[in-house]
C-alpha positions in Angstrom: -35.0 -46.9 -43.1 -31.6 -47.7 -44.1 -30.2 -45.9 -47.1 -30.6 -47.1 -50.8 -27.6 -47.6 -53.3 -27.8 -48.0 -57.1 -25.6 -50.3 -58.4 -24.7 -51.4 -62.3 -24.9 -54.6 -62.7 -23.6 -57.3 -66.1 -24.5 -60.5 -65.8 -22.5 -63.0 -68.3 -23.9 -66.4 -69.9 -23.3 -68.5 -72.4 -25.9 -69.8 -74.7 -27.0 -73.4 -74.0 -30.0 -75.5 -75.2 -31.4 -73.6 -77.8 -33.8 -74.5 -80.2 -33.6 -73.8 -83.3 -36.8 -72.0 -83.0 -34.8 -69.9 -80.8 -31.5 -69.6 -82.0 -33.4 -68.7 -85.5 -34.3 -66.0 -83.6 -31.8 -64.8 -81.9 -29.8 -64.1 -85.2 -32.6 -62.8 -86.4 -32.9 -59.9 -83.6 -29.2 -60.2 -83.8 -29.0 -56.5 -85.1 -30.5 -55.3 -82.5 -28.5 -56.5 -79.3 -25.3 -55.4 -80.7 -23.1 -52.8 -79.1 -25.5 -50.2 -79.8 -27.6 -51.0 -77.2 -25.1 -52.1 -74.0 -27.6 -49.9 -72.0 -28.3 -50.3 -68.2 -31.5 -50.8 -67.7 -33.5 -51.9 -64.8 -35.6 -54.1 -66.7 -32.1 -54.8 -68.5 -30.5 -54.8 -72.5 -29.3 -58.5 -73.6 -26.6 -58.1 -76.2 -24.8 -61.0 -77.8 -22.7 -61.4 -80.9 -24.1 -63.6 -83.6 -21.6 -64.9 -84.9 -20.2 -67.5 -83.2 -23.2 -67.2 -80.7 -22.0 -68.4 -77.4 -22.2 -65.1 -75.4 -24.7 -63.2 -74.3 -24.2 -60.1 -71.5 -27.0 -58.2 -70.4 -27.3 -55.4 -68.2 -29.0 -53.5 -65.4 -29.7 -51.1 -62.7 -30.7 -52.4 -59.2 -31.4 -50.1 -56.4 -31.0 -51.7 -53.0 -31.0 -51.8 -49.3 -26.6 -50.9 -48.8 -26.3 -52.2 -45.9 -27.2 -55.6 -48.4 -23.9 -55.0 -50.6 -23.2 -56.0 -54.3 -23.7 -59.0 -53.7 -27.3 -59.1 -53.0 -27.3 -56.3 -56.0 -25.8 -59.2 -58.5 -28.2 -62.2 -57.1 -30.9 -59.2 -58.2 -30.1 -58.8 -61.5 -29.1 -62.9 -62.0 -32.7 -63.7 -60.8 -34.2 -60.0 -63.5 -31.9 -62.0 -66.5 -33.4 -65.8 -65.5 -36.9 -64.8 -65.0 -36.5 -62.6 -68.8 -34.3 -65.7 -70.2 -36.5 -68.2 -69.1 -39.5 -65.9 -70.6 -38.1 -65.9 -73.7 -37.5 -69.2 -73.9 -33.4 -68.9 -74.4 -31.5 -71.8 -72.8 -28.4 -70.6 -70.9 -25.5 -71.9 -68.7 -24.8 -70.5 -65.6 -24.7 -67.3 -65.0 -21.9 -64.5 -63.3 -22.0 -61.1 -62.7 -19.5 -58.2 -62.0 -21.9 -54.8 -59.7 -20.6 -51.1 -59.1 -21.6 -49.2 -57.0 -22.6 -45.9 -58.2 -22.8 -44.6 -54.6 -19.3 -45.0 -53.8 -17.7 -45.4 -57.0 -14.4 -42.7 -57.4 -14.3 -40.2 -60.2 -11.0 -39.3 -60.8 -11.2 -35.5 -62.4 -8.6 -34.0 -64.3 -7.3 -30.7 -62.6 -7.1 -27.5 -64.2 -3.5 -27.5 -64.8 -3.7 -31.1 -66.3 -6.0 -29.6 -69.3 
């Protein structure tokens, strides 16, 4: 069995071809999808600003084989985002992702002399 890594992935996109119904729903639900909703989860968390209703981001936690790397984690998250957005009936343009491997991330800790 290969080693598993945990990735945090931010998938970003632009709303595109939203129906009037979808636009109205996004505007009505905007308070639930602001800065305070930004969490990394397996199912993803959607965040966007209502004015202007143009860009969005979704945050995911992806656990996958370390050998597959960050590109695969990004592809998995983008696939999850596409599926979720389509199920919700939201039109969107091309997605792009930013991936952080939590298992290789260096944490800079303050030394005792710097406190």
